[in-house]
C-alpha positions as CSV (number, residue, x, y, z in Angstrom):
1,M,12.4,-7.8,34.5
2,M,12.4,-5.7,31.3
3,I,9.1,-4.1,30.1
4,F,8.8,-2.9,26.5
5,D,6.3,-0.1,25.8
6,L,4.9,-0.9,22.4
7,T,1.9,1.3,22.7
8,L,1.1,3.0,19.4
9,T,-0.3,6.5,19.4
10,G,-2.4,8.1,16.6
11,S,0.7,9.7,15.1
12,D,2.5,6.3,15.2
13,L,-0.3,4.7,13.3
14,L,-0.2,7.4,10.7
15,L,3.4,6.4,9.9
16,V,2.3,2.9,9.0
17,L,-0.8,4.0,7.2
18,P,0.4,2.9,3.8
19,E,1.2,-0.6,5.0
20,I,-2.1,-0.9,7.0
21,F,-4.1,0.3,4.0
22,L,-2.4,-2.2,1.6
23,T,-2.8,-5.0,4.1
24,L,-6.5,-4.4,4.4
25,W,-6.8,-4.0,0.6
26,L,-5.0,-7.3,-0.2
27,C,-7.3,-9.1,2.4
28,T,-10.2,-7.5,0.6
29,V,-9.0,-8.9,-2.8
30,L,-8.6,-12.3,-1.3
31,S,-12.1,-12.2,0.4
32,V,-13.7,-11.0,-2.9
33,D,-12.1,-13.9,-4.7
34,F,-13.4,-16.4,-2.1
35,S,-16.9,-15.0,-1.7
36,V,-17.9,-13.9,-5.2
37,R,-18.6,-16.9,-7.4
38,K,-17.4,-16.8,-11.0
39,I,-15.7,-13.4,-10.6
40,Q,-13.4,-12.7,-13.5
41,H,-9.7,-12.6,-12.7
42,E,-9.3,-9.4,-14.7
43,T,-11.6,-7.7,-12.1
44,L,-9.4,-8.9,-9.3
45,A,-6.3,-7.6,-11.2
46,Y,-7.8,-4.1,-11.6
47,L,-9.0,-4.1,-8.0
48,S,-5.4,-4.9,-6.9
49,I,-3.9,-2.2,-9.1
50,G,-6.4,0.3,-7.7
51,G,-5.2,-0.5,-4.2
52,L,-1.6,-0.2,-5.2
53,L,-2.1,3.2,-6.9
54,A,-4.1,4.4,-3.8
55,T,-1.1,3.4,-1.6
56,I,1.2,5.3,-3.9
57,C,-0.9,8.4,-3.5
58,I,-0.7,8.1,0.3
59,L,3.1,7.8,0.0
60,I,3.3,10.9,-2.3
61,W,1.3,12.8,0.3
62,F,3.8,11.6,3.0
63,D,6.7,12.8,0.9
64,Q,5.1,16.2,0.1
65,A,3.9,16.8,3.7
66,G,7.1,15.7,5.3
67,I,5.5,13.0,7.4
68,I,8.5,11.1,8.8
69,G,9.4,9.4,12.1
70,A,10.5,6.2,13.8
71,L,8.7,3.4,15.6
72,F,9.6,0.6,18.0
73,K,12.8,2.2,19.4
74,N,14.1,3.2,15.9
75,M,13.6,-0.3,14.5
76,Y,11.3,1.0,11.9
77,V,11.8,4.4,10.2
78,V,9.7,6.4,7.8
79,D,11.8,8.9,6.0
80,H,12.2,10.2,2.4
81,L,14.5,7.4,1.5
82,S,12.1,4.7,2.5
83,I,9.2,6.6,0.8
84,F,11.2,6.7,-2.4
85,F,11.8,2.9,-2.4
86,K,8.2,2.1,-1.4
87,I,6.9,4.1,-4.4
88,L,9.4,2.3,-6.6
89,I,8.3,-1.1,-5.3
90,L,4.6,-0.3,-5.7
91,L,5.1,1.0,-9.2
92,A,6.8,-2.3,-10.1
93,T,4.1,-4.3,-8.4
94,A,1.3,-2.5,-10.2
95,M,2.9,-2.9,-13.6
96,V,3.6,-6.5,-13.0
97,I,0.0,-7.2,-12.2
98,F,-1.0,-5.3,-15.3
99,I,1.2,-7.4,-17.6
100,S,0.0,-10.6,-15.8
101,I,-3.6,-10.2,-16.9
102,D,-3.2,-12.1,-20.2
103,Y,-0.6,-14.5,-18.7
104,V,-2.9,-15.5,-15.9
105,K,-5.6,-16.6,-18.4
106,G,-3.4,-19.7,-19.0
107,F,-3.5,-20.8,-15.3
108,R,-5.8,-23.7,-14.6
109,F,-6.2,-22.9,-10.9
110,F,-5.6,-20.2,-8.3
111,K,-5.8,-17.1,-10.5
112,G,-7.1,-14.8,-7.8
113,E,-4.5,-16.1,-5.3
114,Y,-1.8,-15.1,-7.8
115,Y,-2.6,-11.4,-7.4
116,F,-2.8,-11.8,-3.6
117,M,0.7,-13.3,-3.5
118,V,2.2,-10.6,-5.7
119,M,0.7,-7.9,-3.5
120,M,1.8,-9.6,-0.4
121,S,5.4,-9.7,-1.7
122,G,5.2,-6.0,-2.5
123,L,3.9,-5.4,1.1
124,G,6.9,-7.3,2.5
125,M,9.3,-5.2,0.4
126,M,7.7,-2.0,1.7
127,F,8.5,-3.1,5.2
128,M,12.1,-3.9,4.1
129,A,12.5,-0.3,2.9
130,S,11.8,1.0,6.4
131,A,13.9,-1.6,8.3
132,N,16.4,0.1,10.5
133,D,17.8,-2.7,12.5
134,L,19.0,-6.3,11.8
135,I,16.1,-8.1,13.3
136,S,13.7,-6.0,11.1
137,V,15.8,-6.8,8.1
138,F,15.6,-10.5,8.7
139,V,11.9,-10.6,9.4
140,T,10.9,-8.3,6.5
141,L,13.2,-10.0,4.1
142,E,11.8,-13.5,4.8
143,F,8.2,-12.0,4.7
144,S,8.7,-10.7,1.2
145,T,10.6,-13.8,0.0
146,F,7.8,-16.2,1.1
147,G,5.6,-14.9,-1.6
148,F,8.3,-15.5,-4.2
149,Y,8.8,-19.1,-3.1
150,V,5.2,-19.7,-4.3
151,L,5.2,-17.4,-7.3
152,V,8.3,-18.9,-8.9
153,A,6.9,-22.4,-8.9
154,Y,3.3,-21.3,-9.8
155,L,3.3,-23.2,-13.1
156,R,2.8,-26.6,-11.4
157,D,2.6,-28.5,-14.8
158,D,5.8,-27.0,-16.0
159,I,8.9,-28.9,-14.8
160,R,11.1,-25.9,-15.4
161,S,9.0,-23.8,-13.1
162,S,9.1,-26.5,-10.4
163,E,12.9,-26.8,-10.8
164,A,13.2,-23.0,-10.6
165,G,11.1,-22.9,-7.4
166,L,13.2,-25.7,-5.8
167,K,16.5,-23.9,-6.5
168,F,15.1,-20.6,-5.4
169,F,13.8,-22.1,-2.1
170,I,17.0,-24.0,-1.3
171,L,19.3,-21.0,-2.0
172,G,16.9,-18.7,-0.2
173,V,17.0,-20.8,2.9
174,F,20.8,-20.9,2.7
175,A,20.9,-17.1,2.4
176,A,18.5,-16.8,5.4
177,G,21.0,-19.0,7.4
178,L,23.9,-16.7,6.4
179,L,21.9,-13.7,7.4
180,A,20.9,-15.1,10.8
181,Y,24.5,-16.1,11.6
182,G,25.8,-12.7,10.5
183,I,23.3,-10.9,12.7
184,S,24.4,-13.0,15.7
185,L,28.0,-12.1,15.1
186,V,27.3,-8.4,14.7
187,Y,25.1,-8.3,17.8
188,G,27.8,-10.2,19.8
189,E,30.4,-7.6,18.8
190,T,28.4,-4.5,19.1
191,G,25.7,-5.2,21.6
192,T,23.1,-3.5,19.4
193,L,21.0,-4.2,16.4
194,I,20.1,-0.6,15.4
195,F,22.2,0.7,12.5
196,S,22.8,4.2,13.8
197,Q,24.1,2.8,17.1
198,M,26.8,0.7,15.4
199,A,28.6,3.7,14.0
200,S,30.9,4.2,17.0
201,T,31.7,0.5,17.4
202,P,35.4,-0.4,17.2
203,G,36.4,-2.8,14.4
204,S,37.0,-6.4,15.0
205,Y,37.3,-9.7,13.0
206,G,34.0,-10.9,14.3
207,L,32.3,-7.7,13.2
208,A,33.9,-7.9,9.8
209,I,32.8,-11.5,9.3
210,G,29.3,-10.8,10.5
211,F,28.8,-8.0,8.0
212,L,30.3,-10.1,5.2
213,L,27.7,-12.8,5.9
214,I,25.0,-10.2,5.9
215,F,26.2,-8.8,2.6
216,A,26.3,-12.3,1.2
217,A,22.7,-12.8,2.1
218,L,21.6,-9.5,0.6
219,G,23.9,-10.2,-2.4
220,F,21.7,-13.2,-3.0
221,K,18.6,-11.0,-3.2
222,I,20.2,-8.5,-5.6
223,G,21.9,-11.2,-7.7
224,A,25.5,-9.9,-7.4
225,V,28.3,-12.3,-8.3
226,P,29.2,-14.7,-6.7
227,F,25.7,-15.0,-5.2
228,H,23.9,-15.1,-8.6
229,S,23.7,-18.8,-9.3
230,W,19.9,-19.0,-8.8
231,I,19.1,-16.2,-11.3
232,P,19.4,-17.7,-14.8
233,D,17.4,-20.9,-14.1
234,T,14.9,-19.1,-11.9
235,Y,14.3,-16.3,-14.5
236,Q,13.9,-18.9,-17.3
237,G,11.6,-21.2,-15.4
238,A,9.4,-18.8,-13.4
239,P,6.2,-17.3,-15.0
240,T,7.5,-14.3,-17.1
241,P,5.6,-11.6,-15.0
242,V,7.2,-13.1,-11.9
243,T,10.6,-12.9,-13.6
244,A,9.9,-9.2,-14.3
245,F,9.0,-8.7,-10.7
246,L,12.1,-10.5,-9.4
247,S,14.3,-8.4,-11.7
248,I,13.5,-5.1,-10.0
249,A,11.4,-5.0,-6.8
250,P,13.5,-7.3,-4.5
251,K,16.7,-5.6,-5.7
252,G,15.4,-2.2,-4.9
253,A,14.3,-3.3,-1.4
254,A,17.7,-5.0,-0.7
255,I,19.6,-1.9,-2.0
256,A,17.6,0.3,0.4
257,I,18.9,-1.9,3.3
258,L,22.5,-1.8,1.9
259,I,22.4,2.0,1.7
260,R,21.1,2.4,5.2
261,M,23.4,-0.3,6.7
262,F,26.7,0.8,5.1
263,Y,26.1,4.6,5.0
264,V,24.8,4.8,8.6
265,G,26.0,1.7,10.5
266,L,29.4,1.3,8.9
267,A,30.3,4.9,7.9
268,S,33.5,4.8,9.9
269,F,34.6,1.6,8.1
270,K,34.2,3.2,4.6
271,P,37.7,2.3,3.2
272,M,37.1,-1.4,3.8
273,W,33.6,-1.7,2.4
274,V,34.4,0.5,-0.6
275,F,37.0,-2.0,-1.7
276,M,34.5,-4.8,-1.3
277,F,31.9,-3.0,-3.5
278,V,34.5,-2.1,-6.1
279,C,35.5,-5.8,-6.5
280,A,31.8,-6.9,-6.5
281,S,30.9,-4.3,-9.1
282,I,33.7,-5.2,-11.5
283,I,33.1,-8.9,-11.3
284,S,29.3,-8.6,-11.6
285,M,29.5,-6.2,-14.6
286,T,32.1,-8.3,-16.4
287,Y,30.7,-11.7,-15.7
288,G,27.1,-10.7,-16.5
289,N,27.9,-9.1,-19.8
290,V,30.3,-11.7,-21.1
291,V,28.1,-14.7,-20.3
292,A,25.1,-12.9,-21.8
293,I,26.7,-13.0,-25.2
294,A,26.3,-16.8,-25.4
295,Q,22.6,-16.9,-24.4
296,K,20.0,-18.2,-26.8
297,N,16.9,-17.6,-24.6
298,I,15.7,-14.0,-24.2
299,K,14.8,-14.5,-20.5
300,R,18.3,-15.9,-19.7
301,L,19.8,-13.0,-21.6
302,L,17.9,-10.5,-19.5
303,A,18.9,-12.5,-16.4
304,Y,22.6,-12.1,-17.1
305,S,22.0,-8.5,-18.2
306,G,20.4,-8.0,-14.8
307,I,23.5,-9.3,-13.0
308,A,25.5,-6.7,-15.0
309,Q,23.1,-4.0,-14.2
310,I,23.5,-4.7,-10.5
311,G,27.2,-4.4,-11.0
312,T,26.6,-0.9,-12.4
313,V,24.4,0.0,-9.4
314,M,27.2,-1.0,-7.0
315,V,29.4,1.7,-8.7
316,G,27.3,4.1,-6.6
317,L,27.7,2.0,-3.5
318,A,31.5,1.9,-4.1
319,A,31.6,5.7,-4.3
320,G,30.2,5.8,-0.7
321,T,29.0,9.4,-1.0
322,K,25.7,11.2,-1.1
323,M,26.1,11.7,-4.8
324,G,26.6,7.9,-5.1
325,S,23.4,7.2,-3.3
326,D,21.5,9.8,-5.4
327,A,22.8,8.2,-8.5
328,I,21.6,4.7,-7.3
329,L,18.1,5.9,-6.7
330,F,17.8,7.6,-10.1
331,Y,19.4,4.6,-11.9
332,L,16.9,2.3,-10.3
333,L,14.1,4.4,-11.7
334,T,15.5,4.2,-15.2
335,Y,16.0,0.4,-14.8
336,L,12.4,0.0,-13.6
337,F,10.9,1.3,-16.8
338,A,13.4,-0.3,-19.2
339,N,13.4,-3.7,-17.6
340,I,9.6,-4.0,-17.0
341,G,9.0,-2.7,-20.5
342,A,11.4,-5.4,-22.0
343,F,9.6,-8.2,-20.1
344,A,6.2,-6.8,-21.2
345,V,7.4,-7.2,-24.8
346,V,8.6,-10.8,-24.0
347,I,5.2,-11.7,-22.6
348,A,3.4,-10.3,-25.6
349,V,5.6,-12.1,-28.1
350,S,5.6,-15.4,-26.1
351,H,1.8,-15.3,-26.0
352,H,1.7,-15.7,-29.7
353,I,4.8,-17.8,-30.7
354,H,5.0,-19.8,-27.4
355,S,8.7,-19.5,-27.3
356,D,11.3,-17.4,-25.6
357,E,14.2,-18.3,-27.9
358,I,16.0,-15.3,-29.4
359,E,16.0,-17.0,-32.8
360,D,12.2,-16.8,-32.8
361,Y,12.3,-13.0,-32.6
362,S,13.5,-13.0,-36.3
363,G,11.5,-10.6,-38.3
364,L,9.5,-9.2,-35.4
365,N,9.5,-5.8,-37.0
366,R,7.4,-7.2,-39.8
367,R,4.9,-8.9,-37.5
368,S,4.6,-6.1,-34.9
369,P,6.5,-2.8,-35.6
370,F,5.2,-1.5,-32.2
371,L,6.7,-4.4,-30.1
372,A,10.0,-4.4,-32.1
373,A,10.5,-0.6,-31.7
374,A,9.6,-0.8,-28.0
375,M,12.1,-3.6,-27.4
376,F,14.7,-1.7,-29.4
377,L,14.2,1.4,-27.2
378,F,14.4,-0.6,-23.9
379,L,17.5,-2.5,-24.9
380,L,19.3,0.7,-25.9
381,S,18.3,2.3,-22.5
382,L,19.7,-0.8,-20.7
383,A,22.9,-0.4,-22.7
384,G,23.2,3.3,-21.8
385,V,22.7,5.0,-25.2
386,P,21.8,8.7,-25.2
387,P,19.4,10.4,-25.0
388,L,17.5,7.6,-23.1
389,A,17.1,7.2,-19.4
390,G,19.8,4.5,-19.0
391,F,22.5,6.9,-20.4
392,I,21.7,9.6,-17.8
393,G,21.6,6.9,-15.0
394,K,25.0,5.4,-16.0
395,L,26.5,8.9,-16.4
396,Y,25.4,9.9,-13.0
397,L,26.9,6.8,-11.4
398,F,30.2,7.2,-13.3
399,V,30.5,10.9,-12.3
400,A,30.0,9.8,-8.6
401,A,32.9,7.3,-9.2
402,I,35.1,10.0,-10.7
403,E,34.5,12.3,-7.8
404,E,36.1,9.6,-5.6
405,E,38.9,8.9,-8.1
406,L,37.7,5.3,-8.8
407,Y,39.2,5.3,-12.3
408,T,39.6,1.6,-12.5
409,L,35.9,1.1,-11.9
410,L,35.1,3.8,-14.5
411,I,37.2,2.1,-17.2
412,V,35.8,-1.3,-16.5
413,G,32.3,0.2,-16.6
414,L,32.9,1.8,-20.0
415,I,34.3,-1.4,-21.4
416,N,31.2,-3.3,-20.2
417,I,28.9,-0.8,-21.9
418,V,30.5,-1.7,-25.2
419,I,30.2,-5.5,-24.4
420,S,26.5,-5.1,-23.5
421,M,25.8,-3.2,-26.8
422,Y,27.0,-6.3,-28.7
423,Y,24.5,-8.8,-27.3
424,Y,21.6,-6.2,-27.2
425,L,22.2,-5.5,-30.9
426,I,22.1,-9.3,-31.6
427,V,18.4,-9.2,-30.6
428,V,17.9,-6.0,-32.6
429,K,19.4,-7.7,-35.7
430,K,17.1,-10.6,-35.3
431,M,14.1,-8.3,-35.1
432,Y,14.9,-6.0,-38.0
433,I,17.2,-7.8,-40.4
434,N,16.3,-11.5,-40.3
435,E,13.3,-12.8,-42.1
436,P,10.4,-14.1,-40.1
437,V,9.5,-17.8,-40.2
438,D,5.8,-16.9,-39.8
439,S,4.6,-13.5,-41.1
440,T,1.3,-13.5,-39.2
441,P,0.8,-10.1,-37.5
442,L,0.9,-10.1,-33.7
443,T,-1.9,-8.4,-31.8
444,V,-1.1,-6.7,-28.5
445,S,-3.6,-6.7,-25.7
446,F,-4.7,-3.5,-23.9
447,P,-2.9,-4.3,-20.6
448,I,0.4,-5.0,-22.3
449,K,0.1,-2.0,-24.6
450,T,-0.6,0.2,-21.6
451,V,2.5,-0.9,-19.7
452,V,4.7,-0.7,-22.8
453,Y,3.5,2.9,-23.4
454,I,4.1,3.8,-19.7
455,C,7.6,2.4,-19.9
456,I,8.4,4.1,-23.2
457,A,7.2,7.4,-21.7
458,G,9.3,6.8,-18.5
459,T,12.4,5.9,-20.5
460,L,12.2,8.9,-22.7
461,L,11.2,11.4,-20.0
462,L,13.9,10.4,-17.6
463,G,16.4,10.7,-20.4
464,I,15.3,13.9,-22.0
465,Y,14.1,15.7,-18.9
466,P,15.7,14.1,-15.8
467,R,15.9,17.1,-13.6
468,T,12.7,16.6,-11.6
469,F,13.5,12.9,-10.9
470,I,17.1,13.7,-10.0
471,D,15.8,16.3,-7.5
472,W,13.5,13.7,-6.1
473,A,16.4,11.3,-5.6
474,V,18.6,14.1,-4.1
475,S,15.9,15.0,-1.6
476,A,15.4,11.4,-0.6
477,T,19.0,11.1,0.6
478,L,19.4,14.4,2.4
479,M,20.2,12.4,5.6
480,F,23.6,11.4,4.0
481,S,26.6,13.7,3.9
482,K,29.9,12.9,2.3
483,I,31.5,10.1,4.3
484,A,35.2,10.4,5.3
485,P,37.8,9.1,4.8
486,P,38.0,9.2,1.0
487,A,37.6,5.9,-0.9
488,T,41.0,6.1,-2.5
489,A,42.6,5.3,0.9
490,A,41.6,1.7,0.4
491,L,42.3,1.5,-3.3
492,S,45.8,2.8,-3.8
493,T,47.0,-0.7,-4.7
494,L,44.5,-1.1,-7.6
495,P,46.0,-0.7,-11.0
496,G,44.8,2.5,-12.7
497,S,43.5,4.1,-9.4
């Protein structure tokens, strides 16, 4: 008879203090919504943001004080890498709630529950960032996804939202099945579920298939080709703040798992998984950028842009080095500010014109110079134009690829930057050159304006003075050293390598 000692000491409870605090806080938000009659939903929003910011402060204290450790036989780890991703997730969650305040006014019912579901999804993704074994990955991933199943279909009277929710649910369940089957194969071949204990396992076909299935499930979460089919319709049909949330937070949490799984659990199989990431990166970048050109809806354009951006992130995974992981973390920071900022502008414009069609952005500069300039800045950052944050992020990723002699990946990445510039500038042309159909000035609410200013500041600061943030990313991945053998061992057959 096996007896598991799950007793938690005071030091153990300290490690999960951020999660415990946020759990109690979101329960408080829900209780206040139920118990206080006629409470304004704006009050609940600011209460939620206060809890998220307090949790971020706790995590910053953890990072500065070096409070790290492991729980439940190494199933759950708190280290600098997990702290980085938790702060990233909570920043995204707080900004999404901020830009939701005006949007939620249009809901007929369940305004308070909306903020609870957003916070619950953020809590689930915090657990994902600390998952260090395959069971924890499965449980935390499903925990975070449950909230999104509800949020995507939150507009009950909108058929597009219902359709998006159904597609997201069906493909989400399919991805969960792939993950469960992959986990069973890996456990059958290795006899363990902890990533660090898999490093010495000899290779086999069963192990390879198992990890391919796990990658497919996580590829669904990050929206990499060919697991991207849910993204365009879901992005278009879901409430726009939820779309903004989907575009960054789940991707960050899933990438945290990918880094931990491949850099730690599969370090000895680097030549094989590097080839997989190179292929996925090239296909995702190219497909996302090419298909984005034909889009007429701004949310679908940003959806395909997001697919291409994930392809760029996988350049760092393909490098398979500490520098590659550093570049991924920094790039996700740049993507957070540019993407959330772009969706904040979309929400502000849609609130007035009740349309997400790119054609309806004609003459936006004449109606709101502030929104047009902000969108221009965010699109240029997403494209990788200096001196903005996106340029430094892409440069860092490409240098990591050059270090590993991944020249084919570099060339494809540079070509895709040119392609992305084309469709981003189509939007810019509409805003600055085309004449507006309606010249009525657009007003911008305080919450939207605040988030846009924060994102502008982040985009400029990370581009002009990136050193502090790069140092933060470097310190978060100190556990990773350069993984041998070199990536080129598996890529000698690629043209241009």
